[in-house]
N, CA, C and O of each residue as an XYZ file, in Angstrom:
884
protein
N     208.090    196.173    -48.212
C     207.678    196.583    -49.554
C     206.317    195.984    -49.870
O     205.879    195.053    -49.194
N     205.627    196.518    -50.914
C     204.322    195.994    -51.299
C     204.425    195.361    -52.655
O     205.404    195.563    -53.373
N     203.394    194.575    -53.020
C     203.380    193.890    -54.314
C     202.653    194.670    -55.386
O     202.297    194.113    -56.424
N     202.431    195.940    -55.153
C     201.743    196.774    -56.133
C     200.249    196.814    -55.916
O     199.548    197.593    -56.561
N     199.747    195.981    -55.013
C     198.315    195.967    -54.734
C     198.048    196.367    -53.296
O     196.960    196.161    -52.758
N     199.087    196.952    -52.681
C     198.940    197.400    -51.305
C     199.182    196.320    -50.279
O     199.028    196.562    -49.082
N     199.557    195.138    -50.717
C     199.814    194.028    -49.790
C     201.286    193.991    -49.490
O     202.105    193.952    -50.408
N     201.652    194.003    -48.184
C     203.046    194.013    -47.786
C     203.652    192.625    -47.940
O     203.070    191.640    -47.485
N     204.822    192.539    -48.581
C     205.523    191.269    -48.768
C     206.733    191.279    -47.862
O     207.676    192.030    -48.114
N     206.739    190.466    -46.808
C     207.804    190.478    -45.799
C     209.022    189.733    -46.304
O     208.924    188.591    -46.754
N     210.204    190.403    -46.223
C     211.473    189.738    -46.515
C     211.735    189.463    -47.968
O     212.719    188.793    -48.279
N     210.924    189.935    -48.868
C     211.104    189.603    -50.282
C     212.413    190.122    -50.821
O     213.026    189.492    -51.683
N     212.859    191.285    -50.315
C     214.084    191.864    -50.863
C     215.337    191.259    -50.257
O     216.443    191.525    -50.728
N     215.172    190.420    -49.180
C     216.343    189.897    -48.499
C     216.755    188.523    -49.012
O     217.925    188.155    -48.896
N     215.849    187.773    -49.561
C     216.158    186.406    -49.946
C     216.744    186.364    -51.346
O     216.282    187.059    -52.251
N     217.758    185.545    -51.508
C     218.345    185.322    -52.829
C     218.388    183.821    -53.101
O     218.733    183.029    -52.224
N     218.047    183.454    -54.283
C     218.053    182.035    -54.641
C     219.461    181.590    -54.971
O     220.333    182.403    -55.280
N     219.670    180.269    -54.901
C     220.961    179.711    -55.314
C     221.911    179.511    -54.151
O     221.605    179.863    -53.011
N     223.098    178.928    -54.461
C     224.110    178.629    -53.450
C     224.955    179.859    -53.139
O     224.969    180.816    -53.913
N     225.668    179.838    -51.996
C     226.599    180.941    -51.701
C     227.666    181.041    -52.781
O     228.027    180.051    -53.417
N     228.160    182.254    -52.972
C     229.159    182.458    -54.028
C     230.489    181.799    -53.701
O     231.224    181.424    -54.614
N     230.820    181.648    -52.412
C     232.082    181.018    -52.039
C     231.810    179.733    -51.277
O     230.853    179.643    -50.508
N     232.669    178.731    -51.501
C     232.494    177.453    -50.836
C     232.787    177.594    -49.352
O     233.720    178.295    -48.962
N     231.984    176.925    -48.519
C     232.183    176.963    -47.078
C     233.444    176.183    -46.722
O     234.145    176.545    -45.777
N     233.738    175.126    -47.458
C     234.839    174.236    -47.127
C     235.553    173.809    -48.394
O     234.913    173.551    -49.414
N     236.883    173.733    -48.336
C     237.657    173.189    -49.448
C     238.941    172.594    -48.891
O     239.225    172.728    -47.701
N     239.713    171.943    -49.740
C     240.910    171.241    -49.299
C     241.950    172.199    -48.713
O     242.647    171.850    -47.760
N     242.054    173.390    -49.275
C     243.014    174.357    -48.773
C     242.700    174.735    -47.328
O     243.585    174.736    -46.473
N     241.437    175.054    -47.064
C     241.033    175.424    -45.707
C     241.240    174.273    -44.735
O     241.672    174.485    -43.602
N     240.937    173.064    -45.167
C     241.117    171.902    -44.295
C     242.595    171.726    -43.957
O     242.950    171.499    -42.800
N     243.457    171.831    -44.974
C     244.887    171.672    -44.746
C     245.443    172.736    -43.815
O     246.234    172.430    -42.923
N     245.040    173.969    -44.012
C     245.521    175.071    -43.163
C     245.084    174.868    -41.715
O     245.877    175.050    -40.791
N     243.824    174.493    -41.521
C     243.322    174.286    -40.163
C     244.008    173.096    -39.498
O     244.308    173.139    -38.305
N     244.254    172.041    -40.262
C     244.930    170.863    -39.713
C     246.347    171.207    -39.280
O     246.801    170.762    -38.225
N     247.055    172.002    -40.094
C     248.417    172.384    -39.739
C     248.423    173.257    -38.480
O     249.314    173.125    -37.641
N     247.444    174.137    -38.345
C     247.332    174.946    -37.128
C     247.151    174.061    -35.901
O     247.782    174.288    -34.868
N     246.291    173.055    -36.013
C     246.053    172.145    -34.894
C     247.318    171.379    -34.517
O     247.655    171.256    -33.340
N     248.013    170.864    -35.532
C     249.229    170.087    -35.260
C     250.308    170.982    -34.656
O     251.008    170.572    -33.730
N     250.446    172.193    -35.173
C     251.424    173.125    -34.606
C     251.135    173.397    -33.130
O     252.056    173.535    -32.324
N     249.853    173.473    -32.785
C     249.459    173.814    -31.416
C     249.508    172.623    -30.470
O     249.928    172.757    -29.321
N     249.076    171.450    -30.951
C     248.868    170.316    -30.043
C     249.711    169.088    -30.377
O     249.853    168.197    -29.540
N     250.269    169.025    -31.578
C     251.048    167.857    -31.976
C     250.243    166.779    -32.661
O     250.810    165.779    -33.101
N     248.924    166.952    -32.765
C     248.096    165.942    -33.420
C     246.760    166.578    -33.789
O     246.533    167.762    -33.540
N     245.887    165.782    -34.381
C     244.540    166.258    -34.692
C     243.610    165.052    -34.737
O     244.051    163.923    -34.953
N     242.351    165.296    -34.535
C     241.310    164.304    -34.817
C     240.335    164.952    -35.783
O     240.266    166.178    -35.871
N     239.600    164.153    -36.491
C     238.630    164.706    -37.436
C     237.551    165.535    -36.722
O     237.188    166.600    -37.222
N     237.030    165.090    -35.580
C     236.054    165.960    -34.882
C     236.660    167.298    -34.456
O     236.000    168.331    -34.568
N     237.906    167.300    -33.971
C     238.556    168.562    -33.597
C     238.712    169.470    -34.810
O     238.469    170.675    -34.738
N     239.122    168.872    -35.922
C     239.312    169.648    -37.137
C     237.989    170.229    -37.617
O     237.931    171.384    -38.040
N     236.934    169.437    -37.552
C     235.618    169.922    -37.967
C     235.156    171.076    -37.084
O     234.603    172.056    -37.583
N     235.379    170.968    -35.781
C     234.982    172.058    -34.881
C     235.733    173.344    -35.215
O     235.156    174.432    -35.215
N     237.020    173.204    -35.497
C     237.797    174.405    -35.830
C     237.271    175.055    -37.101
O     237.284    176.280    -37.218
N     236.816    174.266    -38.036
C     236.316    174.781    -39.308
C     234.844    175.183    -39.223
O     234.317    175.803    -40.147
N     234.183    174.834    -38.124
C     232.777    175.190    -37.969
C     231.842    174.359    -38.820
O     230.810    174.848    -39.279
N     232.206    173.083    -39.036
C     231.377    172.208    -39.860
C     231.147    170.896    -39.125
O     231.753    170.647    -38.083
N     230.280    170.064    -39.664
C     230.085    168.728    -39.144
C     231.226    167.821    -39.602
O     231.784    168.019    -40.681
N     231.567    166.840    -38.793
C     232.662    165.931    -39.146
C     232.426    165.270    -40.498
O     233.359    165.100    -41.283
N     231.186    164.901    -40.766
C     230.873    164.239    -42.027
C     231.184    165.086    -43.247
O     231.427    164.554    -44.330
N     231.177    166.410    -43.078
C     231.454    167.301    -44.206
C     232.889    167.142    -44.714
O     233.163    167.352    -45.895
N     233.799    166.770    -43.811
C     235.193    166.612    -44.227
C     235.351    165.512    -45.267
O     236.214    165.594    -46.140
N     234.510    164.479    -45.171
C     234.636    163.337    -46.061
C     234.247    163.656    -47.509
O     234.496    162.854    -48.409
N     233.649    164.806    -47.729
C     233.377    165.238    -49.103
C     234.656    165.727    -49.789
O     234.691    165.878    -51.010
N     235.710    165.975    -48.996
C     236.936    166.562    -49.532
C     238.179    165.703    -49.313
O     239.136    165.797    -50.081
N     238.175    164.873    -48.283
C     239.347    164.041    -47.969
C     238.894    162.648    -47.566
O     237.761    162.449    -47.128
N     239.799    161.683    -47.722
C     239.521    160.305    -47.320
C     240.015    160.076    -45.894
O     241.043    159.434    -45.678
N     239.286    160.599    -44.944
C     239.594    160.369    -43.547
C     240.915    160.980    -43.098
O     241.413    161.935    -43.694
N     241.471    160.403    -42.027
C     242.687    160.925    -41.426
C     243.860    160.888    -42.414
O     244.642    161.836    -42.494
N     243.977    159.786    -43.165
C     245.073    159.677    -44.129
C     245.016    160.789    -45.164
O     246.050    161.308    -45.586
N     243.812    161.151    -45.569
C     243.667    162.240    -46.536
C     244.070    163.580    -45.961
O     244.639    164.415    -46.665
N     243.780    163.796    -44.682
C     244.181    165.048    -44.043
C     245.699    165.111    -43.907
O     246.294    166.171    -44.101
N     246.331    163.981    -43.576
C     247.791    163.962    -43.473
C     248.421    164.314    -44.813
O     249.445    164.996    -44.861
N     247.818    163.855    -45.894
C     248.355    164.214    -47.209
C     248.182    165.714    -47.471
O     249.022    166.329    -48.127
N     247.100    166.300    -46.963
C     246.944    167.756    -47.060
C     248.007    168.470    -46.230
O     248.492    169.530    -46.627
N     248.372    167.902    -45.087
C     249.464    168.468    -44.294
C     250.767    168.453    -45.090
O     251.537    169.413    -45.054
N     251.005    167.360    -45.807
C     252.209    167.279    -46.637
C     252.184    168.355    -47.724
O     253.213    168.957    -48.031
N     251.017    168.591    -48.298
C     250.902    169.633    -49.319
C     251.145    171.017    -48.720
O     251.789    171.862    -49.341
N     250.624    171.246    -47.501
C     250.863    172.524    -46.840
C     252.353    172.754    -46.623
O     252.858    173.849    -46.867
N     253.051    171.727    -46.169
C     254.488    171.835    -45.926
C     255.245    172.029    -47.233
O     256.119    172.891    -47.325
N     254.914    171.234    -48.236
C     255.646    171.321    -49.505
C     255.404    172.654    -50.202
O     256.276    173.145    -50.919
N     254.228    173.243    -49.998
C     253.937    174.546    -50.603
C     254.835    175.643    -50.037
O     255.038    176.674    -50.678
N     255.372    175.421    -48.835
C     256.242    176.419    -48.218
C     257.712    176.242    -48.605
O     258.538    177.110    -48.322
N     258.036    175.130    -49.246
C     259.413    174.904    -49.686
C     259.666    175.637    -50.995
O     258.734    175.931    -51.743
N     260.936    175.929    -51.268
C     261.303    176.668    -52.474
C     261.953    175.719    -53.478
O     263.117    175.355    -53.310
N     261.219    175.308    -54.525
C     261.794    174.391    -55.500
C     262.572    175.092    -56.610
O     263.164    174.426    -57.459
N     262.580    176.434    -56.617
C     263.202    177.137    -57.742
C     264.691    176.845    -57.910
O     265.167    176.833    -59.045
N     265.466    176.603    -56.818
C     266.880    176.274    -57.044
C     267.091    175.037    -57.911
O     268.114    174.911    -58.584
N     266.128    174.132    -57.893
C     266.268    172.915    -58.695
C     266.230    173.211    -60.187
O     266.639    172.382    -61.000
N     265.740    174.388    -60.545
C     265.673    174.772    -61.952
C     266.802    175.714    -62.353
O     266.997    175.979    -63.539
N     267.549    176.223    -61.369
C     268.433    177.344    -61.658
C     269.923    177.063    -61.465
O     270.753    177.838    -61.941
N     270.281    175.981    -60.782
C     271.677    175.799    -60.415
C     272.210    174.442    -60.854
O     271.451    173.558    -61.249
N     273.533    174.294    -60.778
C     274.176    172.998    -60.987
C     273.646    172.021    -59.950
O     273.230    172.442    -58.871
N     273.651    170.726    -60.249
C     272.925    169.741    -59.445
C     273.281    169.785    -57.966
O     272.385    169.733    -57.123
N     274.568    169.881    -57.626
C     274.943    169.830    -56.217
C     274.510    171.098    -55.474
O     274.067    171.030    -54.328
N     274.640    172.238    -56.123
C     274.183    173.493    -55.526
C     272.662    173.491    -55.399
O     272.117    173.929    -54.385
N     271.988    173.002    -56.422
C     270.521    172.961    -56.424
C     269.995    172.096    -55.281
O     269.079    172.492    -54.561
N     270.581    170.917    -55.124
C     270.126    170.009    -54.067
C     270.414    170.594    -52.688
O     269.591    170.477    -51.781
N     271.571    171.220    -52.525
C     271.901    171.851    -51.243
C     270.892    172.935    -50.900
O     270.416    173.007    -49.767
N     270.561    173.785    -51.880
C     269.614    174.869    -51.621
C     268.221    174.331    -51.314
O     267.519    174.854    -50.448
N     267.829    173.282    -52.030
C     266.510    172.699    -51.774
C     266.426    172.171    -50.351
O     265.428    172.404    -49.669
N     267.451    171.467    -49.890
C     267.388    170.898    -48.546
C     267.574    171.953    -47.460
O     267.165    171.727    -46.321
N     268.169    173.078    -47.770
C     268.156    174.191    -46.813
C     266.722    174.693    -46.624
O     266.288    174.955    -45.502
N     266.001    174.821    -47.730
C     264.599    175.233    -47.654
C     263.773    174.172    -46.933
O     262.913    174.495    -46.114
N     264.036    172.925    -47.237
C     263.349    171.782    -46.624
C     263.499    171.838    -45.101
O     262.524    171.703    -44.362
N     264.731    172.038    -44.653
C     264.997    172.117    -43.212
C     264.274    173.299    -42.576
O     263.690    173.164    -41.500
N     264.309    174.435    -43.224
C     263.686    175.630    -42.654
C     262.192    175.441    -42.439
O     261.646    175.875    -41.425
N     261.532    174.794    -43.390
C     260.086    174.597    -43.272
C     259.766    173.636    -42.132
O     258.859    173.896    -41.341
N     260.498    172.532    -42.039
C     260.241    171.591    -40.952
C     260.615    172.184    -39.599
O     260.005    171.839    -38.587
N     261.605    173.065    -39.564
C     261.946    173.734    -38.315
C     260.791    174.619    -37.842
O     260.587    174.790    -36.640
N     260.043    175.175    -38.782
C     258.896    176.018    -38.442
C     257.688    175.188    -38.000
O     256.803    175.695    -37.312
N     257.655    173.919    -38.394
C     256.521    173.042    -38.064
C     257.032    171.688    -37.572
O     256.721    170.669    -38.188
N     257.801    171.642    -36.490
C     258.429    170.383    -36.075
C     257.441    169.300    -35.657
O     257.749    168.112    -35.754
N     256.262    169.696    -35.195
C     255.320    168.686    -34.705
C     254.663    167.882    -35.819
O     254.027    166.862    -35.554
N     254.810    168.324    -37.042
C     254.235    167.576    -38.152
C     255.160    166.453    -38.620
O     254.740    165.570    -39.368
N     256.413    166.489    -38.180
C     257.413    165.522    -38.653
C     256.982    164.072    -38.447
O     257.043    163.299    -39.403
N     256.545    163.656    -37.246
C     256.185    162.237    -37.078
C     255.099    161.760    -38.029
O     255.120    160.604    -38.454
N     254.157    162.619    -38.370
C     253.070    162.212    -39.267
C     253.564    162.015    -40.694
O     253.189    161.051    -41.360
N     254.402    162.926    -41.156
C     254.819    162.878    -42.553
C     255.915    161.844    -42.799
O     256.054    161.341    -43.914
N     256.688    161.527    -41.770
C     257.772    160.553    -41.960
C     257.309    159.111    -41.756
O     258.091    158.179    -41.939
N     256.051    158.924    -41.380
C     255.533    157.566    -41.181
C     254.363    157.257    -42.109
O     253.630    156.294    -41.887
N     254.189    158.068    -43.144
C     253.128    157.825    -44.118
C     253.705    157.913    -45.531
O     254.715    158.575    -45.767
N     253.043    157.234    -46.457
C     253.499    157.176    -47.842
C     253.353    158.533    -48.530
O     252.343    159.217    -48.370
N     254.369    158.910    -49.293
C     254.357    160.187    -50.026
C     253.552    160.039    -51.310
O     253.839    159.177    -52.141
N     252.534    160.897    -51.463
C     251.740    160.904    -52.694
C     251.567    162.318    -53.254
O     250.962    162.486    -54.312
N     252.074    163.311    -52.581
C     251.883    164.700    -53.004
C     252.549    164.955    -54.355
O     253.754    164.737    -54.486
N     251.798    165.411    -55.368
C     252.392    165.690    -56.683
C     253.531    166.699    -56.615
O     254.506    166.573    -57.355
N     253.426    167.697    -55.742
C     254.472    168.714    -55.643
C     255.771    168.115    -55.107
O     256.852    168.405    -55.618
N     255.658    167.280    -54.080
C     256.842    166.630    -53.527
C     257.457    165.674    -54.543
O     258.675    165.641    -54.719
N     256.617    164.910    -55.200
C     257.113    163.963    -56.197
C     257.821    164.698    -57.332
O     258.835    164.221    -57.841
N     257.295    165.848    -57.729
C     257.937    166.627    -58.804
C     259.331    167.083    -58.395
O     260.257    167.044    -59.204
N     259.488    167.514    -57.146
C     260.804    167.954    -56.669
C     261.786    166.788    -56.634
O     262.939    166.929    -57.041
N     261.330    165.649    -56.152
C     262.222    164.484    -56.081
C     262.526    163.925    -57.472
O     263.613    163.397    -57.707
N     261.578    164.040    -58.379
C     261.847    163.635    -59.768
C     262.967    164.478    -60.359
O     263.846    163.961    -61.048
N     262.931    165.782    -60.085
C     263.972    166.671    -60.594
C     265.328    166.314    -60.005
O     266.325    166.263    -60.725
N     265.373    166.063    -58.689
C     266.645    165.703    -58.069
C     267.148    164.354    -58.564
O     268.351    164.178    -58.758
N     266.241    163.396    -58.771
C     266.643    162.085    -59.304
C     267.247    162.244    -60.695
O     268.241    161.598    -61.027
N     266.642    163.106    -61.504
C     267.179    163.352    -62.850
C     268.547    164.017    -62.776
O     269.442    163.688    -63.555
N     268.712    164.954    -61.840
C     269.998    165.642    -61.696
C     271.094    164.677    -61.253
O     272.219    164.747    -61.746
N     270.771    163.778    -60.328
C     271.758    162.799    -59.880
C     272.125    161.847    -61.017
O     273.289    161.479    -61.175
N     271.129    161.454    -61.802
C     271.411    160.585    -62.944
C     272.321    161.281    -63.945
O     273.250    160.669    -64.472
N     272.061    162.552    -64.209
C     272.891    163.320    -65.143
C     274.313    163.494    -64.624
O     275.255    163.613    -65.407
N     274.468    163.509    -63.293
C     275.807    163.696    -62.714
C     276.642    162.433    -62.772
O     277.853    162.475    -62.557
N     276.002    161.307    -63.062
C     276.723    160.041    -63.132
C     276.425    159.082    -62.003
O     276.985    157.987    -61.967
N     275.550    159.465    -61.069
C     275.209    158.580    -59.956
C     274.368    157.413    -60.477
O     273.395    157.641    -61.195
N     274.720    156.162    -60.133
C     273.913    155.011    -60.560
C     272.488    155.107    -60.017
O     272.278    155.568    -58.895
N     271.530    154.678    -60.798
C     270.131    154.783    -60.402
C     269.855    153.992    -59.129
O     268.953    154.334    -58.365
N     270.629    152.936    -58.902
C     270.444    152.126    -57.695
C     270.822    152.875    -56.424
O     270.460    152.451    -55.326
N     271.542    153.975    -56.558
C     271.984    154.753    -55.398
C     271.124    155.987    -55.148
O     271.254    156.635    -54.110
N     270.258    156.308    -56.084
C     269.523    157.572    -56.020
C     268.701    157.710    -54.742
O     268.843    158.699    -54.023
N     267.842    156.731    -54.450
C     266.964    156.861    -53.290
C     267.734    156.779    -51.978
O     267.327    157.374    -50.980
N     268.844    156.046    -51.976
C     269.674    156.022    -50.767
C     270.218    157.421    -50.468
O     270.202    157.875    -49.323
N     270.695    158.089    -51.505
C     271.269    159.427    -51.331
C     270.197    160.427    -50.934
O     270.394    161.201    -49.998
N     269.071    160.426    -51.626
C     268.003    161.384    -51.311
C     267.422    161.140    -49.920
O     267.101    162.089    -49.205
N     267.288    159.878    -49.537
C     266.771    159.572    -48.207
C     267.753    160.000    -47.126
O     267.346    160.496    -46.076
N     269.047    159.810    -47.379
C     270.060    160.251    -46.406
C     270.008    161.766    -46.224
O     270.066    162.261    -45.098
N     269.900    162.498    -47.328
C     269.813    163.952    -47.255
C     268.535    164.395    -46.541
O     268.556    165.318    -45.728
N     267.437    163.732    -46.852
C     266.157    164.069    -46.226
C     266.206    163.809    -44.723
O     265.775    164.645    -43.929
N     266.729    162.650    -44.337
C     266.802    162.307    -42.922
C     267.688    163.296    -42.167
O     267.363    163.710    -41.054
N     268.798    163.665    -42.776
C     269.693    164.623    -42.144
C     269.021    165.981    -41.999
O     269.151    166.623    -40.957
N     268.307    166.427    -43.023
C     267.647    167.731    -42.980
C     266.558    167.760    -41.905
O     266.417    168.753    -41.190
N     265.793    166.683    -41.791
C     264.734    166.631    -40.777
C     265.338    166.617    -39.375
O     264.867    167.322    -38.483
N     266.385    165.810    -39.188
C     267.050    165.797    -37.890
C     267.627    167.156    -37.531
O     267.569    167.574    -36.374
N     268.177    167.840    -38.510
C     268.733    169.170    -38.278
C     267.639    170.181    -37.963
O     267.851    171.104    -37.176
N     266.478    170.011    -38.569
C     265.354    170.896    -38.260
C     264.936    170.735    -36.802
O     264.678    171.726    -36.118
N     264.869    169.504    -36.328
C     264.507    169.268    -34.936
C     265.595    169.775    -33.990
O     265.307    170.194    -32.869
N     266.846    169.733    -34.449
C     267.950    170.210    -33.621
C     267.829    171.695    -33.321
O     268.348    172.166    -32.309
N     267.154    172.434    -34.181
C     266.973    173.866    -33.940
C     266.134    174.135    -32.692
O     266.195    175.222    -32.117
N     265.351    173.140    -32.280
C     264.519    173.305    -31.084
C     265.246    172.863    -29.818
O     264.697    172.947    -28.720
N     266.470    172.396    -29.972
C     267.231    171.925    -28.811
C     267.622    173.088    -27.915
O     267.719    174.221    -28.387
N     267.851    172.830    -26.623
C     268.279    173.913    -25.722
C     269.670    174.414    -26.084
O     270.456    173.700    -26.706
N     269.963    175.641    -25.690
C     271.264    176.227    -26.008
C     272.397    175.397    -25.416
O     273.425    175.191    -26.061
N     272.208    174.923    -24.196
C     273.185    174.012    -23.588
C     272.677    172.595    -23.806
O     271.841    172.099    -23.052
N     273.190    171.954    -24.842
C     272.689    170.640    -25.237
C     273.364    169.517    -24.461
O     272.755    168.474    -24.225
N     274.606    169.720    -24.067
C     275.372    168.690    -23.360
C     275.787    169.231    -21.992
O     276.232    170.372    -21.868
N     275.634    168.400    -20.982
C     276.071    168.767    -19.639
C     276.631    167.517    -18.962
O     275.891    166.577    -18.671
N     277.918    167.512    -18.719
C     278.563    166.339    -18.135
C     278.401    166.384    -16.619
O     278.873    167.324    -15.980
N     277.748    165.396    -16.037
C     277.517    165.420    -14.585
C     278.817    165.270    -13.797
O     279.806    164.734    -14.297
N     278.794    165.744    -12.584
C     279.932    165.558    -11.690
C     280.211    164.067    -11.508
O     279.296    163.259    -11.344
N     281.476    163.734    -11.542
C     281.862    162.350    -11.338
C     281.930    161.526    -12.611
O     282.377    160.379    -12.582
N     281.492    162.096    -13.730
C     281.570    161.389    -15.018
C     282.848    161.820    -15.722
O     283.077    163.012    -15.923
N     283.675    160.861    -16.094
C     284.971    161.143    -16.715
C     284.814    161.152    -18.237
O     284.687    160.095    -18.855
N     284.822    162.328    -18.831
C     284.708    162.460    -20.288
C     285.562    163.629    -20.746
O     285.031    164.627    -21.235
N     286.901    163.521    -20.593
C     287.774    164.664    -20.870
C     287.771    165.111    -22.325
O     287.843    166.308    -22.605
N     287.689    164.155    -23.261
C     287.713    164.539    -24.675
C     286.423    165.266    -25.066
O     286.454    166.257    -25.796
N     285.299    164.764    -24.573
C     284.026    165.429    -24.850
C     283.999    166.809    -24.199
O     283.533    167.774    -24.804
N     284.492    166.901    -22.977
C     284.522    168.190    -22.283
C     285.366    169.199    -23.055
O     284.990    170.364    -23.182
N     286.512    168.744    -23.571
C     287.376    169.640    -24.347
C     286.695    170.074    -25.632
O     286.802    171.232    -26.038
N     285.995    169.146    -26.273
C     285.293    169.477    -27.516
C     284.183    170.485    -27.263
O     283.983    171.411    -28.048
N     283.462    170.299    -26.161
C     282.393    171.235    -25.823
C     282.959    172.622    -25.528
O     282.388    173.636    -25.929
N     284.087    172.652    -24.822
C     284.701    173.939    -24.486
C     285.258    174.644    -25.707
O     285.364    175.870    -25.727
N     285.613    173.876    -26.722
C     286.236    174.451    -27.918
C     285.223    174.993    -28.918
O     285.611    175.576    -29.930
N     283.936    174.811    -28.655
C     282.925    175.344    -29.563
C     283.050    176.860    -29.653
O     283.353    177.531    -28.667
N     282.809    177.395    -30.868
C     282.930    178.841    -31.060
C     281.860    179.583    -30.266
O     282.172    180.292    -29.309
N     280.611    179.422    -30.658
C     279.510    180.035    -29.910
C     278.333    179.059    -29.922
O     277.949    178.583    -30.990
N     277.760    178.754    -28.777
C     276.626    177.837    -28.741
C     275.422    178.335    -29.537
O     274.614    177.534    -30.006
N     275.300    179.645    -29.691
C     274.105    180.220    -30.310
C     273.870    179.718    -31.728
O     272.727    179.459    -32.107
N     274.938    179.574    -32.525
C     274.755    179.124    -33.910
C     275.292    177.715    -34.125
O     275.665    177.337    -35.236
N     275.323    176.936    -33.027
C     275.797    175.553    -33.111
C     275.015    174.744    -34.134
O     275.602    174.013    -34.931
N     273.687    174.873    -34.116
C     272.849    174.080    -35.011
C     273.098    174.443    -36.471
O     273.127    173.567    -37.336
N     273.277    175.736    -36.745
C     273.519    176.163    -38.127
C     274.848    175.617    -38.642
O     274.930    175.108    -39.760
N     275.889    175.729    -37.812
C     277.199    175.241    -38.235
C     277.183    173.730    -38.429
O     277.762    173.209    -39.382
N     276.519    173.039    -37.519
C     276.447    171.586    -37.626
C     275.718    171.168    -38.900
O     276.123    170.220    -39.572
N     274.641    171.883    -39.227
C     273.898    171.556    -40.452
C     274.768    171.745    -41.684
O     274.805    170.877    -42.556
N     275.459    172.860    -41.763
C     276.280    173.127    -42.941
C     277.440    172.138    -43.060
O     277.793    171.723    -44.163
N     278.028    171.764    -41.928
C     279.102    170.749    -41.954
C     278.561    169.424    -42.468
O     279.169    168.787    -43.329
N     277.419    169.014    -41.939
C     276.840    167.744    -42.364
C     276.422    167.741    -43.822
O     276.673    166.778    -44.546
N     275.777    168.830    -44.254
C     275.330    168.914    -45.643
C     276.516    168.888    -46.598
O     276.488    168.199    -47.617
N     277.555    169.642    -46.261
C     278.757    169.655    -47.098
C     279.401    168.280    -47.156
O     279.822    167.839    -48.225
N     279.484    167.602    -46.028
C     280.093    166.272    -45.979
C     279.322    165.279    -46.836
O     279.916    164.514    -47.596
N     278.000    165.293    -46.714
C     277.181    164.390    -47.519
C     277.338    164.669    -49.012
O     277.519    163.748    -49.808
N     277.268    165.943    -49.383
C     277.350    166.274    -50.809
C     278.758    166.067    -51.355
O     278.912    165.744    -52.533
N     279.795    166.246    -50.528
C     281.155    165.944    -50.980
C     281.279    164.466    -51.341
O     281.930    164.115    -52.325
N     280.657    163.609    -50.546
C     280.687    162.178    -50.831
C     279.956    161.857    -52.130
O     280.403    161.014    -52.908
N     278.825    162.536    -52.361
C     278.072    162.313    -53.597
C     278.865    162.832    -54.803
O     278.895    162.188    -55.851
N     279.504    163.994    -54.652
C     280.335    164.531    -55.733
C     281.463    163.571    -56.079
O     281.744    163.339    -57.255
N     282.110    163.012    -55.061
C     283.214    162.086    -55.296
C     282.713    160.843    -56.022
O     283.379    160.333    -56.923
N     281.543    160.359    -55.630
C     280.982    159.177    -56.292
C     280.626    159.493    -57.742
O     280.855    158.680    -58.637
N     280.063    160.683    -57.966
C     279.709    161.081    -59.329
C     280.958    161.206    -60.189
O     280.964    160.786    -61.346
N     282.010    161.780    -59.630
C     283.258    161.960    -60.383
C     283.887    160.622    -60.743
O     284.433    160.467    -61.835
N     283.815    159.665    -59.845
C     284.417    158.348    -60.111
C     283.621    157.557    -61.131
O     284.139    156.631    -61.756
N     282.331    157.935    -61.300
C     281.477    157.204    -62.243
C     281.640    157.696    -63.670
O     281.234    157.010    -64.608
N     282.231    158.877    -63.852
C     282.375    159.448    -65.191
C     283.558    158.834    -65.934
O     283.826    159.199    -67.078
């Protein structure tokens, strides 16, 4: 194009002032990329994460406080996939059961993130909100406040273990020749179908745990 005086102005119509309309990097993108890396490899480093995002490693520090900050983003990614709505809609025992079914399903989909999240302090507002609701429900049911975290931790530990159990081989037990274990052998043979062993085991365990909590709540009233 020309400037009206016959002089050609190169590139004048292509340049625009100001910043891009969309941010190149944000916490959501960092969390999603980190979860992809952990799902694929079982871990992440900040340089690996930066390469996946197409940025310099130093750019991550504008959004997170190092590795610990990324792990907290992983917790947010996981918690965003859980369904907290049962905690608002059902009686306390049904609500807690439904929440931990969702909890297990999400960790089963991302088993490699378990070691990171179970060895770091919980600070995610979404997770804290869910546990606050369950703590209030247990208090309303009559459970002493001194027992609340023991019960929630037991349920959480069971749900995580059950999530990992979903990745177990179909034949989980194999008694070697020469090993005498007749009762175990009979129990293994008496299983209905190995295919849904993990599902049945989870429901048995969840029911057993919640039956104990119900009994404790009833005795406290």
